[in-house]
N, C-alpha and C positions, 0 to 999 in steps of 0.2 A: 517495692518488690519484697516478697517474703522469701527468705532462704532458709531451708531446712537441712539438717544433716542427721541421717538415720542409718541404722543397719538393717539388713534383711536381704531377701531374695528378689531379684528383679522380676522373675518369672511368676511371682505371686503378688507383685505391687501394682495397684491400680493407679493409672496416670493417663493424662491426655496424650503425652508424648515421651517415649523413653529414648535415651541416646546411649549408644555403645561405641566407644572409640577403640579402633583396632590398629595394631602394628601390621605392616606388610611382612610376608614371608615368615610368619610364626604360627604355630599351633594355637588353637583357642585355649584360654585358661578355663578353669572349672566352671566359673559362672557363665561365660559366653557359651561353653559347650552345652550346658544344661538348657540355656535359652534356645540354642540352635536345635537341640533335640525336641524341645517343645513345639518348635516351628516346623518340624519334619525335615530338618537339614537344609532349610532354605538359605541360610547365610553361607554355609559351606558351598552349596551349589552355585550361588551367585559369584563367589570368588573363583571357583574352579572353572566356570564358564567364561570368566573375564568380564561379566556384566558389572561387577563391582571390584575394584582393586583398591586396597587401603593406602592409596598414595595421599600425600598432603593435598588438601583442598577437595578430595572426593567424598561425596555423600550419596547415600541411596535410602530412599524412604520406602518402608514396608508397612502393610496393614495386616496385623496378626489375625484379624477376624475371629477373636475369641480364644485362640490357642494360648495366649497369655493375657492378663488383664489390661495391659497397655493398649490404648486405641491405635497408636501409631508407634512405629519403631524406626529410628534412623541409624544408619551405620555411617561413621565418619572415619576417614583414613588419617593416620599419623605418620605414615612412611616407615622406614626402617628404624629399628631401636637405636642403631649406631648413630643416626643423625637426629635423634630426638632431642628436643629442647622444650622448655616451658612455653616458649612462644608458639611452637608447633601445637601445643595443647590448647593455648588460647585461640589459635586460628581454627582448629578443628571444632572446638565446642561453640565458637562464635558462628561458624557457618551452620552447624547442626541446629543451634537454637533458632536462628532466623528462618531456616527451612522448615522447622516444626511450627513456628508461628505462622508462616505463609500457608501451611497445610490446615491451620485451624486449632492448633494446641494452645491452651491457655495455662497449663502447668506442665513443667518438664522435669523429668527425673533423669539424672545422669548416673550411670554405673561407674563407680570409682574402682578401676582395675589396678593391677600392679604395674605402675608406670616406671618403676625403678628409681623413684625420687622421694624426697621428704614429703610426707603426707600434707604437712601444713603448706608447703610451697605448691603442691599439686592443687589443693583445695582453693588457694588464693587464685591460681591461674585459671581454674574452672569457672569460678564465680566472676572474675574480671572478664574473661572472654565472653561469657554469656551475657552479662549486663552491658558490656561495651558493644557487642554485636547487635543486641536488641534495641539499642538507642535509636530514637527517632525524634526529629524536631518538627513538631506539628502545630506550633503556636499560631501560625497564620493559615492553617488548612481548615476548610469548612466542609468538605464533602465527606460522605459516610464511609468511603473506603479507608479513610485515615482516622477513623474514630478510635478513641483510646480504649473502648470496650473490647477491642480485638487484641489488646496487648497481653503478653504473658504476665501472669500475676504472681506465680510461685515457681521457684527452682529448688529441687530437692537433690542433694547429693546422697547416693546410696552405697554404703560400704557392705561388703559381704559379712563382716563380723564387727562386733562392738569395739574391738581394740583401737582402731585408729579414729574413732568418732570424735574424741576430745581435740586431737590435733587437727582433724578436718574442720571442726567447728571454729577453732582459732583462725585458721587460714581463710575460711569463708567470711568471717567477720572483717578481717583485714581487706580481703578482696572486694567486699561490698563497699567499704568506706573509700577505697582507692577508685573504684569504678564510679561511685557517686560523684566524687570530686572531679574526675575526668569528664564525666557527662555534664557537670556544672559548667566546666571550662568550655566544652563544645556548644552549650547553649549560649554562653556569653558571646562567643565568636559568631555563631549563626545568626544572632539577632541583627536586624538592620542597624546601621550606624545611628539612625534618628532615635532608636530605642535603646542604644548603649552608648550614651554620651559620657564624657568624664564625670559629670555630676551623678549619673546613674550608677557608674562603676563605684564611685565613692560610697554611695548609699548601699550598694551590694556588699562592699567590704564591711561596712558597719553591721549590716544584718548578719553576715556569716561570723564576724568577730563576737557578736552578742551570743549567737548560737553555740559557738565552740570555745569561748572563753579566752580569746586573746584580745589585744588592744589595737585600736586604730586611731591615727591622728591624720587629718586632712588639711593640707596647706592650700590656701587660696592664692590668688594673684598677688595680693599685697604682701603676704608673708614670703612668697617666692622672691619678690622684689627686694625685700629686706635681706635675704640670703644671697642675693646676687646671681640668681639662676637666669642669666641673660640668654642662654642657649634655649632652654625650655620655653621661656617667655617669647623669644624671637619666633619660634615655630608656632606658638599659640596666637601670635598677633593678627593672623588673617582670619581667625574664626570668631563667630559671635558666641560660640560655646565656651564658657569660662574653663580654664585648665585647672586641674587638680593634681596635687602631689600626695599620694596616698602612702602612708607609713604603717606597716603592719608589724606588730611586735608579738612574738610568741616566746614566752619566758618560762621554760620548764627545765632549764639546764643549770640551775644554781649559779655558780661563779664561772662557768664555762664562757669563753668568748663567743660572740655572735657569729653565726653563719649569715652572710648577706646574699640575698637573692634579689636581682634587679630585673624587671620586665618592661620591655618597650610597650607602651600603651598608647598608640595612635589610633583613636577610635574611628577615624576615617582619614585616608591619605589620598587626596587629589593630586599630589605632587606640588601644591602651592603654585607660585608663579611659574615655575618650570613644570607646567601641568602635564599630567600623564595622558596618553592616548585614551579615547573613550572606550575602546574595546577592553573588556575585563576590568574596568575601573570599579564595577560593582563588587568585585571580590575584595576591594581595599578596605571593607569593613573588618577583614581578618587581621589588620595591622596592630591590633591590640592583643594578639594571641599570646605574646610573651608575658604581658601583665596578667592576663587571665590565668596562665599556667602558674605564675608565682602565687596569685591568690588561692588557686586550687592546692598548691603544694603546702601552703601554710594551713589551709583547712584540713588537709590530710594529716599533717604533722600533729595538729591538735586532736583530731579524731583518734589517731593511733597512740596519742600520749607519748610522743617521742621525748626522751630526756635531753632536750636541746634548747638553746636559745637561737631564734631565727628572726631576722628582720627581713621584711619584704617591702621593696620600694617600687611604686607604680607611677611613673611620670605620665600623666594622662592629658592628652589634648587632641584636637583635630589638626590636620595640616591643609589649610584652605587658601585659595587666592582671593584677595580683596584689595581695596584701596589701602588698607592698613597693614597688609601682609609684608613680611620681610622679603628682601629682594636678593637676587644674585649680585654679588659685589659688596653686600653689606659685611660688616665685621661684628660678630657677637662676642661679648665677654662672658665667659662661663663662671660658675660658682667658684672654681678653683683659682680664678684670676687669669687663666690662660685664654687667649683669643683665637677665634676661628673665622677665617674668611669664607663667605658663602659663595661657592661656585655653582651649586645646584640646589634649589630648595626641595627637590625630591630626595636628597640625601639627608633627611631630617631625623631619622631614627637615631643616628650617632650623636646628633646634637642634644636631644633630650636625655639620652643615656649618659652623656658627659657630665651633666649636672647631677643626675641620680647616682652615678658612680662616685662622684666627689662627695655627695652626701653620705654614701655608704661608708666611706673612709672615716667618718666621724665616729663610727662605732668601733673603730680599731678591730675589725673582724678577723677571725681565724682565716676565712677564705671569702672571696666574692665570686659569685657566678651570675652572669647576666644572660638573658634569653631574649631573642628578638627576631622578628621577621625583617631582617636587615637588608639583604641584597638579592637582586635577581641573579647576580653572578653565582650565588650558591647553587641555584638550580641548574645553571649551565655546567657547573663543575661536578655536581654530585647527583643530579636527577632528584627523584622523590624517595630514594631508598635510604638516605642517610642525612642527618643534621651535620652541618659543618661546625668544627670545633677549633678554636684557637686559644692558647693560654700561655701562662708564664711559669706554671709550677707542675713538674712531672707527676708528683704524687696525686695532686688534685685531678689532673687529666686522666690518670689511670683509673681513679675512682669513678669519674664520669663515664669513662669507657666501659668499665665493669658494669655500672648501673644500666647503661644502654643495652648491653648484651642480655642482661637478666630481664629486662622489661620489653625487648624487641624494639626499642626506640634508639637504634644504634647511631653512633656518631663517628665521624671521620676527621682526623686532625689535618689541619693545614699549617704550614710553617709561618713563623713571624720573624723573618730574617730582617736584618738592618736595611737591606736594599729596598724593601717595600716602603720604608718611611720616606724615601726620596720623593715618592709620588704625592705625598701630602704636604710638602714644603710650600709655604706661601711667601710671596715677595713682601707682603704688607702686614701679615699677622703671624702668630706662632704656628699656625697650621691652616690648611684649607680643608673643606669638608668633602671634597671629591677629587680623585685623581683621574687617571685615564681608565678605559675599560679593562685594561689588563689587571688581573688579580684583584678585582673589585671586592671580593669577600675579605681578602687579607688586609687591603689598605683600609677598609672600614674598621676592621679590628685593630689595626695599627693605631688609628686615632683614639679609639676607646682605651687602649693600653696606657695612653698618656695621663689618664685620670684615675688610675687605681693605686698610685703610689707603690709602696713596697709590698702590698698584700698579695698573697697568692690568688690568682685570677684566671677564670675560664670564661670565654664567650661562646655562646651557642647560637648559630644562625639557623632559624627554622623557617626561613622564607619559603623553601620548597616543600616542607613537610607538614606545615600547619593546615593545609587544605588539600583535599583529594577530589578529583573530578570523577572517580569511579568508586563503586562499592568494593571494599576489601573484607576479608574474612570477619574481623571484628571492628571495622571501621567503615560505617556507612558513608556515602558521598556527602561532602561538606566539611565542616570543621573537624579535624582529627583529635583535638585536645592534646597534641603532641607536647611533650615537655613535662606535663604534670606528673606522669608516672616516673619519668626519668629523674626528675628532681626529688620526688618523694623517696625512691629507691636510694638515691645518693644520700639523702638525709638519714635514712634508716641505717645504711652502711657506715656513715660517718659516726653516728651515735654509738654503734657497736665497737668501733675502733678507738673512739675517743671518750 
């Protein structure tokens, strides 16, 4: 996708599709007033008649018919200025861009109005919203309706004057890198499990590392055995696909301590011996969303040249039933030496993360953040509007919370009180991998907390947010890529503060 940033007058600019984003209950600015005049007052009439109201999510497509050079003009609502956020901007432009594509536009020009915010942030949000909204996964489509020739090929941000162009350009470049990394994550999660195995993920990590200049090490089963990763190997024991432990190191922070990012990377989750119901099991290809988000965040950190040291850890395996699979009642010894009694083989994510978190501690990191499609209980608790958060450090939790608000990938904290640990006490091991149904999001996190030692730690449960069954303004149906932008914004904020 080509991204342009220029200055000029929209009413004189030739484009397949122009987008104007409007606040509700406000008079037009000078640029929109000129365009409306050229259109014979059509925009004002639409608003006055109630045929278009600039509410969030509202769009209206016009055909100027030669009165301005744009073949199509779309109006998109932002709501009132008092409720305006950057995420509203992403949503508006995401919906506008997809509507223009559906109408046949192959290039889109966006009028950059006075949104009352930093031009760099505005530009980043506009490019992110456009590219994320226009995303499509067409790898396995063969019909003409989904032909790539119908994709938008260019997005232009048009400012009234030349003054903000440099800031807009910087924001556009960042937005494009972040959107590209997010769409890479979406691709990885959307792929069928047969085409996104642990081996393929390891190869993908090597490819991205070579392209963006960070290092990758991949541990095989033998090396994991030497490290004592009994939990990860236990989960992997039922699959013919060899497990991989992928270590990504981005080193641009000098002597700064590492930030450790850990992502659950179950490439397919059948539930193992405790097999899942067949309904919706096809969606279990998304159980590697956390690992994909970590890979995307390291890619984005490198693309944005963040002055940080970041290690990303991806424990990658399938969870399958077979004659060699681990069983309920087994006891697994983790890399940390602690033992876990298996109550349910479908509570496997916390097992592979226990070894990955123990490995993260070898870096003596400043902070540890893990991200995982961990529990169905998270969806029951929070629905699909928020990612569950549990953690041990108030400053770290607040940084994650702030990053969530900035990106629209919001988090909601759950408690980690002592009473929850009672549910994972085992009669024969140090702990068990599943308690009762009550507080399942929290008891899973309670187990993870036993493997992070003294280091500040946050756990993010994206089980409910990694996939969507309906189109959203800049998130088409399927894999959402959730966590990539959240982690990247956290890294950017952390770099500024440290």
